[in-house]
N, C-alpha and C positions, 0 to 999 in steps of 0.2 A: 690899701684894700686887704682885705686878709684872705690868704690863699685858701682853697677849698681842699676837697679831700684829695687823697693821691688815688687815682684810678688802679682798680684792680690789675688791667692790662699792664700798668706801669710797673706796679710792683712785681708782677710776673716776669716781665722783661728784666729789670734789675737782678732778680735771683737767677734767672738763666743765663744772663751775660756775665755773671760774676763769676770768677775762677775760684772755687769754694776752697780747693788744696791751697792756693796763694794766700786767700785772706786767713784761713785757720792755721796756715803754717807760720804765720808771722807771730803767734801767740803760744803755738803747740809744736814740739819736735814731732814731724810726721815721716814715715819711711814708706816708699811706694810697695804696695802688696797687690800684684795685679793690676787691674784698673783702678784701684781703690788707693787710700792712703791708710795706715794706721799710727797710732800713737797711744800716750798715756792719756786717761781721760781728765780734762782741765776741770771736771765738774764733781769728781772725787777722788780721794787717795787710791791709788792701786800700783801694785808692782810688776803686773804683766798688762801689756796692750791690748784693751778690750774696746778702744775708740777706732771708729772708722769712719773714714770721708770718702764719698762719692762724688767727683766732680762730674760724671756724666749724669747721674740722676740730681745732683745738686741738693745732697743732704748729708747730714751727719748722724751717727748712731752709735752709743755706748752699750755694748752687751752687758756691762757691769750695773751700772745705774739707771739704764734706759732714757739718759738724756738724749735729746733728738732735736732736729730743726734744719733749717735752710740759713742761708747768709744773713737774713735779717734777724732771726731768732738768735745767732751766735754773737751778733753785735750787743742785742739786747740783754742776753743772759750773762755773756762772759764779760763785756765791757760795761755793762749796766746803761745802755743808751735807751732813750725813749724810741718808740716805733719810726715816728717821723724823722728823728737825729739819725737812726740807723739807715734808712732810705735815703736821706741827704748824703750820708758818709758812702753808700755804694755808688750813688750818682756822681759824686766828687771823683770817686776812683774811676769810674768809667769816662769820666769827662763830658757827662751830659747834663742838661737841667730838667728837672722834674716837671713835668706840665701837669699842673692841678686841674682840678675838674671845671673851675671858673675859666681856663684857658690861658692862666697868667703863671709864671713861673715866679718863684719867690724873690723878691727885689732886695737889692741891697740898703734897705732903709732902715729905720727902726721897726722893730716889732711892736704889735699892738699893745704889748704890756710892758714894753720898755721902761715907759716912763713910770708906771707903777712902782717897778723894781728899783728904780733910780729913787724913787720917794723914800722907800723902805731903807736902802742903803744910807740914805743922808740922815733918816731917823736913827738907825742903829748907831752911826758915827756920832750923832748928838748925844745919844744915852751913854756911849761908852765912855766918851770924852768928860762928861760929867760926872760919872764915877772916878775915873783918874784923877780929876782934880779936886776931889774932896779931901780934906785932911785927914790924918790916920785915926784921930780920935772921933771921927764922926760915925754915928749908929750903923749906919749901912756898912762901913769898912769893918766895925768891929763884929758886925753879925757874920760877914763873909769871913773873916778871920776865925770865929768861934765855930763855923762849920766847916773850918779847914779847907775851904775853897781857894786855892792857890792862886797866885798871880798868873802863873803860866796857863791854868785851866779858865781863869777869867778872860785872858787873851783868847785863847783857842775856841771857847765857845761865845765869845763878845758881849758876856755880861756886861749890863750896864746900868743906869740909875734914871728915872724919869722924876726930875726935881718937884716939889712942891709948887702949887700955883696953876693958874688955869691956862695962861698963853705963851708958857716957855718954848715948847715946841713949835706952837702954831706961829711965833715970829720967827723962829730959826728956819721954818720952811719957808715963809714968805721971803727971808733974805736969801734963800737959796733958788727963788724963782719956781717954786712948787705951789701949784695953786689950791685953795681949799678945796676945790671940788675933787681935786687928785687924792688929797689927805683923806677926805670923807671917804672915797670910794674904799681904800683899805684899811679903814679905821683909826687912822692915827689921830683923828679928830672927830667929835661927835658934835651933835647938833640938840640943845636943849628945846623944850616945849614952846618957849618964847622965841625961837628962831637963832639964839646966838650959838656961835661956834666956838668951842674950846677944845683942850687937850684931853683925849681919852684917858691916858696914863698919867696918874699924877701920885708923887712920894712912893714909887714902887721899883723895887729891883727888876730888872729887864733882863728877859731872856730871849734872844733872837731864834725864831724859828726856820729853819733852811730847807730849800729843797735838796735834791740830790747832787745838784751843780753846785750847791753853796751859795746859792742867791738866797737873801733875806726874803722872806715872804709872810710874815706875820711875828707878833710878839706874844709873850706871856709874861704879866706882870705879877709881882708879889708883894704884898703889902708887910709893913714891918710892925704893924700892931694888930689889934682884934677888929680892925674894920673888914666887913665883908663887902663882895667876896674875897677870900684869902689870895685866890688865885684869878687872874682876869685875862682872857686871851682875846685876842683880836678877833673882829667877826670875818665871817666868811666873805671872799672878794673873788674878783677875777684870778687872782694868782693864789689864793688860799682857800683850799677845801679841807676840812678836818678828816674827813674819811680816807683822804690820799695822804695828809702830811704825818710825820714822825718826827719828833724832837731827837735831833742826834743823828740822822740819817747821812748826812754829808760827812760827817766826823767818821762814821762807820765804814763808809765807803772808801774814804781816805787809806782806812787800815788795811784795804787790800782783801784777798781771798780768805774768809775765815770760815773755822770749823763748824761755829754756830752764832747765831744773834740772838740776844736776850730782850724782850718787851717787858717793860714795867711801868709804873703808873707816873713818877715824878721826875722833873727836871732835875733835881739834886741827885737822885738816883743814879741817872745816867752819868752826870758829871762825877760824880763819885768812883763810879766803876771805870772810868775812862782816866781817872787820876791815879788808880793804883794799878792800872795797867791790864784793864779787862775792856778793851776799846770795841766790844761787840754789842753793848746797850743803847736800845732805843727806847723811846717813850710815846704812848698814844694821845697824848695831850688831855688826858682827863676824860676821854671820851670812849665808847665800846669800840674793841678792837674790830674793823671792818675787814670785808672780802679784799679790798684793796690793800690794806696793810698786809695782810698775810701774802698777799702774791708779791708784794714788793721785798718782804723779808725772805720769801723764799728764791728771789732773785739774788740775794745776797748769799744765802746759806741753804743747805737742804735740812738744817736742824734749827729748829726753832724752841728757845726755853721761854715759857711764859711765867714770869715771877711778879706774884701779886700780894698785896697785905694779907696777912692771916685772918681778916676781919670778913664781915658779911659782904661789904661791898667787893672787896677781892675775891670771894667765891664767886659771886655774879658775874664779875668781871672774865674769870677764868672760864666759866661756863658758856658765856657769850662768845668767847673764843674759839672753845671746842665746838660750837654749833656752826660757825662760821668755817672753820678749818676742817671739818669733817667732808665739806663739799668741795674742798679745793686740793687736800694733799693725796700726794702720789704715791706710789709704792716704795720708791727710794728716799721719800723724804720722811721727817720727823718731827713731832711736836711732843714737848714734855712741859709739866707743871710743875714750880717749886713754889711752894708756902712757906715762907718765914714765919718764926715764931710770932704769937699775936701781938700785936701793937709795933712790929719792926717792920722795916722796908730795906732794901739794898743800902741805902744810905747810912742808917741807923745802925743797922747791922755790922758793916762792914768798920765804921767806926768804932764800935765797941769791941768787936771780935777779930778783925782784921781780914785781909784778901784771903788767905788761906782756908779760914773757918768758911767762910762764904762760898770757895771752890767745893769745900767737903761737903757742903747742904746742895750744891749743884749737883754732886754725883748722886744724891738720893732723889732727885726730881721723879715723878710719876710719869709714866708713858701714856699717852693719849687713851689708849684700850683701857688702861688701868684706873685712870681716873674717870673715866665714862661709866665704868661698871661701878666703880666705890660711889659715885655720885647718885647713881640711879638706884642703889640698894641700899643706901645708908639709913633708910627708915623702914625697911623691909625685913621680913624673917624668911630668908629664901627655902627653909625646908618645909614652908606651907605653901600648898598647891596655889592658893589664892594670891599670894604675893608674887609667885613666880608668875602670873599671869598679869599681874599690874607691872611688873618688871618688863614684860615684853611689850605690854600697850606703850609703856615709855620709850622703849629702847629702839624698836622696829621702824617708826616713822623718821627718827634721827639716821638710822643707820641707811635707810633707803635713799637719804639725800648723796650717799657717797657714789661715786661714779665706781663701774665695775673695776675691781683691782684686788690685789691680793691682800691688801689691807682690809676691804670688805669682806673676802672670802674667810679671812681670819677671825674677823669680828661677829660674822655669823656663826662660824663653829664655835666660837666661845659662848655666844648666848645659847647654842643648842646644848652645851654642857650643861649651862648654868637651869636652863629651863626644863631639860630632860625631854626636849621635843628635836626629832630628826632635821636635819638640815634643809631637805627638801621641802619639809613642812612649812619652816620658817620662810624659804624663798617664796612659795607659793602665797602665803600670807602679805609677804611684802609687794607682791605682784598686784595684789588685789587693793592696795592702799590709794586711796582717793588723794586728791590735792593736798600736799603738806601745809596746814595752816597753823595747826594748834600742836606747837612742840612742849613737851614736858620740860618745866624748869624747876631744879631742885628747891628753889626759893619758895615755889607754889606748894609744895607737897604737904604742908601743914593745913593751909587752907582748902586744898582739894580732897583731904583725905575722905571726907564724907561722902564724895562724890566718885571715888574712884572706881567703882564697880559697875558704872554707867557708861554706855557707849559714846565715844568722842570721834570727830572727824578725824580722819587719820589713824584710828584704833579699833578695837574689838572688843564684843562683850566678852565677859570672862571666860563662860563656858564654852566660847568657840574655841578657846586653846585646847582645853582639856576632855573634848569629844571624843566619841569613840573612833581612834584614828585607824583601826584596821578597817572597818565599816566605810568610814569616810574616803579611804584610798581605793576600796573596792569599786564603790559607786562613782568615784571620779574616772577610773579606767574604764568602766563602761559606757559612761556619757560622753567619753573624749577618746572613743578607739581611734577616729581617724588622726586627730593631732597627736595621740600617743605615737602613732606610726612615723609622724614626721618629727618628733623632737630628736632624734638621732640625725643630726646632719653630716656625719663623716661619710666621705664617699665609698670607701670600702665596707662600712660597718652597716650600711642600710641593707634590709632583707629585701631580696627580689621576689616578694610574693604578690600575686594579685589581689584587688580587693573584692568583696562579697559582691554577687548579683544584687540589683535593686529587687525591690519587692512590689507587688500589686501591678499596676499599670507599666512600672518600669521595668519589670523583671527581664525583658528581652534587650535591655541594652548591654552591649558588649562589656566583658570584665576589663578592666584598666590594669595594665601591666605598667609596672613603675620602670623608669627609664634605666638603662644598664649604666652601671658606675664608671665614672671616668677614671682613668689610671694616672691617678696621682699618689704622692706618700700616705701612708696609712694613718698617720696622726693628722693629716689636714683635712678641715672641715669645709663644707661646702661654702660657706661664707668666705673663709680665709682664701680659698682657691680662688675665687672668683676676684677678690681684691688684689690678689697677686698677680692675676692675669692684666687687670686693668692697670696696675703700676707698671708693668711690662711694657703694655701695649694700649696706652690710654684711648687710641682711637675706636678700639672695640666697642666704647660707649655709644659712639656717634652711628657706628654701622649696624647696631643690634639695639633694637626698640624692645623694651620690656613692658609686658602686659599683664596686669595683675587684677584679680577680680576683689582683692582684699590686701590688705598688709599682711604679710604672714608671719606669724609667732616663729622665727627663726635667731638664734642668738646672734646678734651682731648685725643683723639685716639693716639696722638704722644707718649704720656707717657705711654699708656697702651702697644703699641708697642714696646717702648724702655724697658720697665718692662717684656714683655712676651719674649723679645729676650734675656735678660740677664738671666733669669731663665731657659731658654732652655740649654743655656751655663752652668750655676750656678745652679742646682736645689736645691742645700741645701743650697743657699743664704738666709740670715735672713732679715726681714724688715729693721733692723739696718744697714746692708751691703748695701742694696739700697740707704738709705738715706744718706749715704756717697759718692754715686756717684753723686747726685746732691743736696750736702750741700750747704747751703744760696742760694738755687734757689728756686722758687715757686713749681717745680716739688717735689723737697724733702719734703718742706713743705706739699703738697698736700698728698704725700705717707705717711708722719706721722700722719696728722689727720685721714685718713681713717684707718690706723693701730690701731690708739688709741680707735677708736669708738667701742662699744660694738657689738659683731656679735651673731645674735640669730638664724640661720640656722643652722640644724643641720648638723654635719660633713658628714653624709653618704649622705647627699643630693648635696654635694659641686660639684661632677662630672656632675651630671646630670644639675645642674643649669648653670656650667660653659659651657656644650656643647651647650646648648640651648641658651646663649648668644652668642656664638661665632657663631652660625647659624646666628644670628640677625644681627651680624656684619658683615659677610659675604654677607647676602641678601643684606644689605644697599651698600655694595661696587658692587654686581652685578647689582644693580638696577642703581646706579650711573654711571657705565660703559654704560649701556645701554643708558641712557641720553646721554652721552657725543658722543656714536656713532650715536645716531638719531640727532643731532645738527650739524654733520659734513657735508659739501657739496662738493661733491656728497656723499650721505651716501654709507658706505661699507656695502653692503647687506650680504656679506657672513661672516663679522666679528657680524653682527647683528644676522644673522641666528643662529652661535654658541653661542652665549650669551644667546638668546631665549632659545635653545636646551638645555644649561647649568640650565637656571632656571626651565625648565619643570621637568627635570631629579631630581633637589634638590627638587621640590615639591614632585614628586613621592616617594622620598626616605625617605622625611619626614613622 
């Protein structure tokens, strides 16, 4: 029976019971610093310790690179374990068995996919032994020698040969008690229209594709002649999905902690780089780089170099990686793009020019922002107003996919410089973007040229960008005076002025006085202050109910609401558990930073401070709801009356 999901309560228990200081101390030299530990960060190079571990709160955080998480995250990020393997590792340390949701602990039996992995291993050995048995004058051996693929590389990467003929592997698998059904399931055999089963790979050089543990999960086969397809990969199966697999992954993991990883297009590119002492190369199996690929590479290193052929296909592959990477990259991470001369790839370039010349090219790789802007402007005249509008139309929907981060802020600032529009105007534009369905592709610029002035989903009419900004801003402020008052969420910075009286039949309603500011550090925003209180005393979420008329437009409110709801369901959850929910996301990084900061408010004041902060959030939401009702035509007078009465009651209760 297949084990079910690991229940959230079990994960929380594993995290809370693990001695995080001991766990991390096995890999990192830590020194006691008050209630916490500190040491050199294992996720980036540094000379002064900025890495802190809190055993009480069950989380770690680096003030240098913002790496953060709990015990599970550390095993995944530092030791490259899967989520399930990390949980099982912690359970073993604690001497407990994980109870899965189907009520059964994992049994010491064969895993459901073990017979598939065994069949792949038998096939790999068959291909490898077939190659080794060939005479030196055989065309396959000559080809490998011509490509200067050494015997050591052939052994290391498990390179083999599928002989000509229709049933060589089929017969070998049968001799090893592997059923046709199993071999068909993972694509070692295939079935013709007449029902006949035969070898999928014939007369091809075979490259095993391995998972992070080194298990062979699929194959890529290259023909020796002009037969098509030139490369043939295994079909997807229970043990192989292209969007997750990377050629060379297990070899890169064996190399240990790396300064960077390089993703390229071909098997031979990867083998060549490893062979000359550059053990950080991977390949995406001839398919577009996926979100999963990028996340896997970022778990290996914070620096990804994308090296694609200098042709049209290479440009498309680079752009696809950029689109996926924009939504994943964090502030401490980096993606660069390396384009070799037309017609060359890492294999041919290194063979012709050598390792040092390739490293010199690597140093000139384009940064993500530089490549992004260069591609979007390559067919535009940026001194022309219309082309600047086209540029924004292309750029904003893509930048809008980036989570709030330093990278996003810097990109918006760069867009502001290029377009000559203020940053706040660009941010307003992005807030109004609809669902992102139609992204710009540089390869489509030629065919779309005649339509660039038209409105598209996720974009704007050209004239919208360069309308009279002064009048527009004046009108916006007049029409949004309530919301404008609420945009500054700083406790100390909020002006303590009453709202104006109502008009007409509502003129006798009492003026509303904003709540007095809570005594917190001057730089602390309302939402951050509330989050820190929850992180210090999670039961505040259970004892204080939030009642909102609408979702308030406050920076960071979504994170506060998600944290608040999590803690209402799990009041015993630690900051480490919360970080695990949003690991490798800006949310988790923000939670970690807030939890790591020193907290100076006395514990006996937590409840009062939280109640006052909640009152301010509810008041902002109520005022926002009033604004929304007042803007509707015709005005819903009954709803307006109810909201104003609620406002008066709240003031009387305060």
